[in-house]
C-alpha positions in Angstrom: 141.3 105.8 52.2 139.0 107.3 49.9 141.7 107.4 46.9 142.2 103.7 47.6 138.6 103.0 47.3 138.4 104.9 44.0 141.7 103.2 42.9 140.1 99.8 43.3 136.8 100.5 42.1 138.0 102.1 39.0 140.5 99.4 38.1 138.2 96.6 39.0 135.1 97.8 37.8 135.8 99.6 34.2 137.3 96.7 32.9 134.3 94.3 33.7 131.6 97.1 32.6 133.7 97.8 28.7 133.9 93.8 28.4 130.1 93.5 29.2 129.5 96.3 26.8 131.5 94.6 24.2 130.0 91.3 24.5 126.2 92.8 24.5 127.3 94.4 21.0 128.4 91.2 19.2 125.4 89.6 17.5 124.6 86.1 17.6 127.7 84.8 19.2 126.5 81.7 20.8 125.1 80.5 17.2 128.6 81.0 15.7 130.5 79.5 18.6 128.4 76.3 18.8 128.8 75.8 15.2 132.6 75.5 15.8 134.5 72.0 16.5 136.3 72.3 19.4 139.2 70.6 21.5 138.7 67.8 23.7 140.3 69.8 26.2 137.7 72.5 27.2 135.4 74.3 29.5 131.7 74.9 29.0 130.4 77.8 27.0 129.1 79.6 30.4 132.2 79.2 32.0 134.0 81.7 30.0 132.2 84.9 31.1 132.3 83.9 35.0 136.6 83.1 34.5 137.1 86.7 32.4 134.9 88.6 35.2 137.5 86.6 37.6 140.6 87.6 35.7 139.5 91.6 35.1 138.9 91.4 39.0 142.6 89.9 39.8 143.9 92.4 37.1 141.8 95.5 38.5 143.5 94.4 42.1 147.2 94.3 40.6 146.5 97.3 38.9 145.3 99.2 42.4 148.2 97.4 43.9 150.8 99.1 41.6 148.6 102.6 41.8 149.0 102.5 45.6 152.8 101.6 45.4 155.3 104.6 46.1 157.7 104.2 43.7 159.4 106.0 40.9 156.4 107.9 39.0 158.2 107.2 35.7 158.1 103.7 36.2 154.5 103.5 37.3 153.9 105.4 33.7 155.5 102.9 31.8 153.3 99.9 33.6 150.3 101.8 33.5 150.8 102.7 29.7 151.5 98.7 29.1 148.7 97.7 31.3 146.3 99.6 29.3 147.6 98.7 25.9 147.0 94.9 27.5 143.7 95.6 28.6 142.7 97.1 24.9 144.3 93.7 23.4 142.1 91.9 25.9 138.9 93.7 25.4 139.4 93.3 21.4 139.9 90.0 21.7 135.9 88.9 21.8 135.2 91.1 18.6 138.4 89.5 16.8 136.8 85.9 17.9 133.4 86.2 17.8 132.6 89.8 15.7 134.9 89.2 12.3 134.6 85.3 12.9 138.3 85.1 11.4 139.7 82.3 13.6 143.1 82.7 12.4 143.4 86.2 12.9 141.7 85.5 16.5 144.6 83.2 16.8 147.3 85.6 16.1 145.5 88.5 18.2 145.3 85.6 21.0 149.2 85.1 20.9 149.5 88.9 21.0 147.4 89.0 24.2 150.2 86.4 25.8 152.8 88.5 24.8 151.3 91.6 26.5 150.5 89.9 29.6 153.8 88.4 30.0 155.3 92.0 29.4 152.8 93.5 31.7 153.4 90.6 34.4 156.8 91.5 34.3 156.6 95.4 34.9 154.2 94.9 37.6 156.4 92.6 39.3 159.0 94.6 39.1 157.0 97.4 40.8 154.9 95.1 43.3 155.4 91.4 43.7 151.7 90.6 45.1 150.4 92.3 41.8 152.8 90.2 39.8 151.5 86.9 41.5 148.0 88.4 40.5 149.2 88.5 36.9 150.1 84.6 37.2 146.5 83.5 37.1 145.9 85.7 34.2 148.8 84.3 32.6 147.5 80.6 33.1 143.9 81.7 31.8 145.7 83.2 28.8 148.1 79.9 27.8 144.7 77.9 28.1 143.2 80.6 25.6 146.2 80.5 23.2 145.8 76.6 23.1 141.9 76.7 22.9 142.0 79.0 19.7 144.7 77.8 17.9 142.9 74.5 18.5 139.6 75.8 17.3 141.3 77.5 14.3 143.3 74.2 13.0 140.2 71.9 13.2 138.1 74.5 11.7 
């Protein structure tokens, strides 16, 4: 039971904490964001923080489910290599968009994130179907994010 609790805590809390640390290190992101023209289909600025936290929670639960699954360790290792690479791309999204303030690079980075999420979803689904289902929410979010960032790039 203790191993399960540690796994769940690690996989859910570490990405949330890392994202908040990165978020705190980006100066004046609100002024930059408010100055951008945005597409009609958009969310309030404050919604993004809550959505990302929810996504990180779902990702963490999915990773926990995969870790606790009794399956081939080599397949798990491949899945987690992809998961951590995807997580790195995810965590670097904020600096790409808000830090560098290069919308074209941010759009390309978002497409890379979309590809990584699709690959990770497939890998997690092969190991534990319910983990893959949790990644579907993440995929839908990144699809919206891809539309949103590309639209902002085009409009600005």
